[in-house]
C-alpha positions in Angstrom: 16.3 -42.3 85.3 15.9 -45.3 83.0 13.2 -46.2 85.3 11.3 -42.8 84.8 11.5 -42.8 81.3 9.9 -46.7 81.1 7.0 -45.5 83.4 6.5 -42.1 81.1 6.6 -44.1 77.8 4.2 -46.7 79.5 1.8 -44.1 80.5 1.8 -42.5 77.1 1.4 -45.7 75.6 -1.9 -46.5 77.8 -3.1 -43.1 76.8 -2.5 -43.8 73.4 -4.1 -46.9 73.4 -7.2 -45.8 75.6 -7.6 -43.0 73.0 -7.6 -45.2 70.4 -9.8 -47.9 72.1 -12.4 -44.6 72.9 -12.8 -43.9 69.0 -13.3 -47.1 68.1 -16.0 -47.7 70.4 -17.7 -44.4 70.2 -20.1 -45.1 67.2 -21.3 -47.8 69.2 -21.8 -45.7 72.2 -23.3 -43.0 70.4 -26.1 -45.5 68.5 -26.6 -47.0 72.0 -27.6 -43.4 73.3 -29.8 -42.3 70.4 -31.6 -45.8 70.7 -33.0 -44.4 74.3 -34.0 -41.1 72.3 -37.3 -40.2 70.9 -37.4 -39.7 67.1 -37.4 -35.6 67.7 -34.4 -35.9 69.8 -32.5 -38.0 67.8 -32.9 -36.0 64.5 -32.5 -32.8 66.6 -29.3 -30.5 65.5 -26.9 -29.8 67.2 -26.8 -33.8 68.2 -27.1 -33.9 72.1 -25.9 -36.5 74.4 -28.4 -35.3 77.2 -31.9 -36.6 76.6 -34.6 -33.5 76.4 -37.5 -36.0 76.8 -35.5 -38.4 79.0 -34.9 -41.9 79.0 -37.4 -44.1 77.0 -37.7 -47.7 75.4 -40.6 -46.6 73.1 -37.9 -47.5 70.2 -37.2 -51.0 71.2 -40.7 -51.8 71.7 -41.6 -50.4 68.4 -39.1 -52.4 66.8 -40.0 -55.7 68.2 -43.5 -55.0 67.6 -42.9 -54.5 63.8 -40.6 -57.2 63.3 -40.1 -60.7 65.0 -36.5 -60.2 66.5 -36.3 -63.7 68.0 -36.9 -65.2 64.6 -34.1 -63.0 63.2 -31.8 -63.7 65.9 -32.6 -67.8 65.5 -31.4 -67.6 61.8 -28.5 -65.8 62.8 -27.5 -68.3 65.4 -28.5 -71.3 62.8 -26.8 -69.9 59.8 -23.3 -68.6 61.6 -23.2 -71.5 63.6 -23.6 -73.9 60.6 -21.6 -72.3 58.3 -19.0 -72.5 61.0 -19.0 -76.4 61.7 -19.6 -77.2 58.0 -16.3 -75.0 57.6 -14.4 -76.8 60.0 -15.5 -80.4 58.7 -14.0 -79.2 55.2 -10.6 -77.5 56.8 -9.5 -79.7 59.3 -8.5 -82.5 56.7 -7.6 -79.9 54.0 -5.5 -77.8 56.8 -4.0 -81.2 58.0 -3.2 -82.6 54.7 -1.2 -79.2 53.6 0.6 -79.0 56.9 1.7 -82.7 57.5 1.5 -84.1 53.8 2.9 -81.1 51.6 3.2 -81.4 48.0 5.2 -78.7 45.9 2.0 -76.8 45.1 0.7 -76.4 48.5 2.0 -73.1 48.6 0.1 -72.1 45.6 -2.9 -73.8 46.4 -2.9 -71.5 49.9 -2.6 -68.5 47.7 -5.1 -69.3 45.2 -7.4 -70.0 48.1 -6.4 -66.5 49.5 -6.8 -64.7 46.2 -10.4 -65.7 46.0 -11.1 -63.1 49.0 -9.8 -60.4 47.1 -12.9 -61.0 44.4 -15.3 -58.4 45.2 -18.7 -60.5 46.1 -20.9 -58.1 43.4 -18.6 -60.1 41.1 -20.3 -63.3 41.5 -23.7 -62.3 42.5 -25.6 -62.8 39.5 -24.4 -66.5 38.8 -25.1 -67.6 42.5 -28.2 -65.8 42.6 -29.3 -67.6 39.3 -28.3 -70.8 41.1 -30.2 -70.3 44.1 -33.4 -69.4 42.0 -33.2 -72.6 40.0 -32.5 -74.7 42.7 -34.8 -73.1 45.0 -32.5 -72.0 47.8 -33.4 -68.3 48.0 -34.5 -67.0 51.3 -33.3 -70.4 52.8 -31.1 -70.5 55.4 -29.3 -73.7 54.1 -28.6 -71.9 51.0 -27.3 -68.8 53.0 -25.4 -71.2 55.0 -23.3 -72.8 52.1 -22.8 -69.4 50.5 -21.3 -68.1 54.0 -19.4 -71.3 54.1 -17.8 -71.1 51.0 -16.8 -67.5 51.6 -15.1 -67.8 54.9 -13.6 -71.4 54.0 -10.3 -70.0 52.6 -9.8 -67.9 56.3 -10.7 -71.2 57.9 -8.0 -73.2 56.4 -5.6 -70.6 56.5 -5.7 -70.4 59.9 -5.8 -73.9 61.2 -3.2 -74.5 58.7 -1.0 -71.8 60.5 -1.8 -73.4 63.7 -1.1 -77.1 62.6 2.3 -76.0 61.3 3.4 -75.1 64.7 3.0 -78.6 66.0 6.1 -80.9 66.0 5.4 -83.5 63.4 7.4 -86.1 65.3 4.4 -86.4 67.9 2.0 -87.3 65.1 4.6 -90.1 63.9 4.7 -91.3 67.5 1.0 -91.8 67.5 1.3 -93.6 64.3 4.1 -96.0 65.6 1.6 -96.6 68.5 -1.0 -97.6 65.9 -3.2 -94.8 66.0 -5.3 -94.6 62.7 -5.6 -91.5 60.7 -8.9 -90.8 62.3 -7.5 -91.2 65.7 -4.2 -89.2 64.9 -6.5 -86.3 63.7 -9.2 -86.7 66.6 -7.1 -87.8 69.6 -3.7 -85.9 69.0 -4.3 -83.1 66.7 -7.4 -81.5 67.8 -6.5 -81.3 71.5 -3.2 -79.9 70.7 -4.7 -77.0 68.4 -7.8 -76.7 70.7 -6.6 -72.7 71.2 -6.2 -72.1 67.7 -9.5 -73.9 66.8 -11.2 -71.8 69.4 -10.0 -68.4 67.8 -11.1 -70.0 64.6 -14.3 -70.7 65.5 -14.9 -67.3 67.2 -13.8 -65.5 64.1 -15.6 -67.2 61.8 -19.2 -67.0 63.7 -18.3 -63.0 64.0 -17.8 -63.1 60.4 -21.0 -65.1 59.4 -23.0 -63.0 61.9 -21.9 -59.7 60.3 -22.3 -60.5 56.7 -24.9 -58.5 54.9 -24.2 -58.5 51.3 -25.0 -62.2 50.9 -28.1 -61.7 53.4 -29.6 -58.7 51.5 -29.6 -60.4 48.4 -30.3 -63.9 49.1 -32.9 -63.7 51.6 -36.2 -61.9 52.2 -38.4 -62.7 54.7 -37.9 -66.5 55.8 -34.3 -66.6 56.2 -33.3 -63.2 56.8 -30.8 -62.8 59.8 -30.1 -59.7 62.4 -28.5 -57.8 59.3 -31.5 -57.6 57.0 -33.5 -56.9 60.0 -31.0 -53.8 60.4 -31.6 -53.0 57.0 -35.5 -52.9 57.3 -35.3 -49.9 59.2 -33.3 -47.7 56.6 -36.3 -46.7 54.6 -36.6 -43.5 52.2 -40.1 -42.8 53.4 -39.0 -41.2 56.8 -36.2 -40.9 59.1 -36.0 -43.8 61.7 -32.7 -42.7 63.8 -33.8 -44.0 67.0 -35.7 -47.0 65.6 -32.7 -47.9 63.3 -30.2 -47.4 66.4 -32.8 -49.4 68.5 -32.5 -52.4 65.9 -28.8 -52.3 65.8 -28.2 -52.4 69.1 -30.5 -55.7 69.4 -28.6 -57.0 66.3 -25.1 -56.3 67.4 -25.5 -56.8 71.4 -25.2 -61.2 71.1 -22.1 -60.9 69.0 -20.4 -58.0 71.5 -21.4 -60.0 74.6 -19.8 -63.2 72.8 -16.6 -61.5 71.9 -16.6 -59.6 75.6 -16.4 -63.1 77.6 -14.7 -65.0 74.8 -11.6 -62.4 74.5 -9.0 -64.1 76.5 -9.8 -67.3 74.6 -9.5 -65.1 71.1 -6.2 -63.7 71.8 -4.9 -66.9 73.3 -5.6 -68.6 69.9 -4.4 -65.9 67.8 -1.1 -65.8 69.6 -0.8 -69.5 69.5 2.6 -70.9 68.4 3.8 -67.4 68.7 6.6 -68.3 71.2 8.5 -71.7 70.8 
């Protein structure tokens, strides 16, 4: 009896999880369908799953002919990876010091860092824009990399701090007793033990930087525009470009979806790092 109830409960949970997963994936599926339609089929009401005009790659061809996709793609890669690497170089020492050499204000500093994420970005847009204008950083990959590093730095520090706290301090003390310097302690003892957590931090930060739209639309124009600006360029009041907009969206999100798909085990492993002692 108990086994039957457990099996039924498992089936119900699986059905609920499958339904929620489908609902979350449905917008992407719908955009994918629209990207293979003609503009006439894409705006037809009621919307139809089946294609009246058959499969077509015209929207993808038109998008590539109008915009340099690979330029936007390279900008996204450079900006997201660059902001992640710079963030790690700053966050690892900060998280190490707060995890293993805490002070009475450590918790206050962590809460202050987290509180900066609650500030609406538009609240600091004007001063940052003026600083970028006066320093020549507008529409530059370096400037956008710095902004995204600062925007995501609190999350990186918090995640690394959480992972470092799960590592016994006695291991680091043993390394010091064996003559390890601070640099060797961080590079050869702490970092290898925190690889799962650091990997999930890297993946999450790349995803956040890749999907950032507010700062990319306000601080870039042509030279440094990443894929988020590439998508926005097909949102025009001059006409309806649903099929082309969908094609541009698929071309922009496909790389990060593929990366997330192949790294999901590492991401889950990192997010659950230290959950069971």
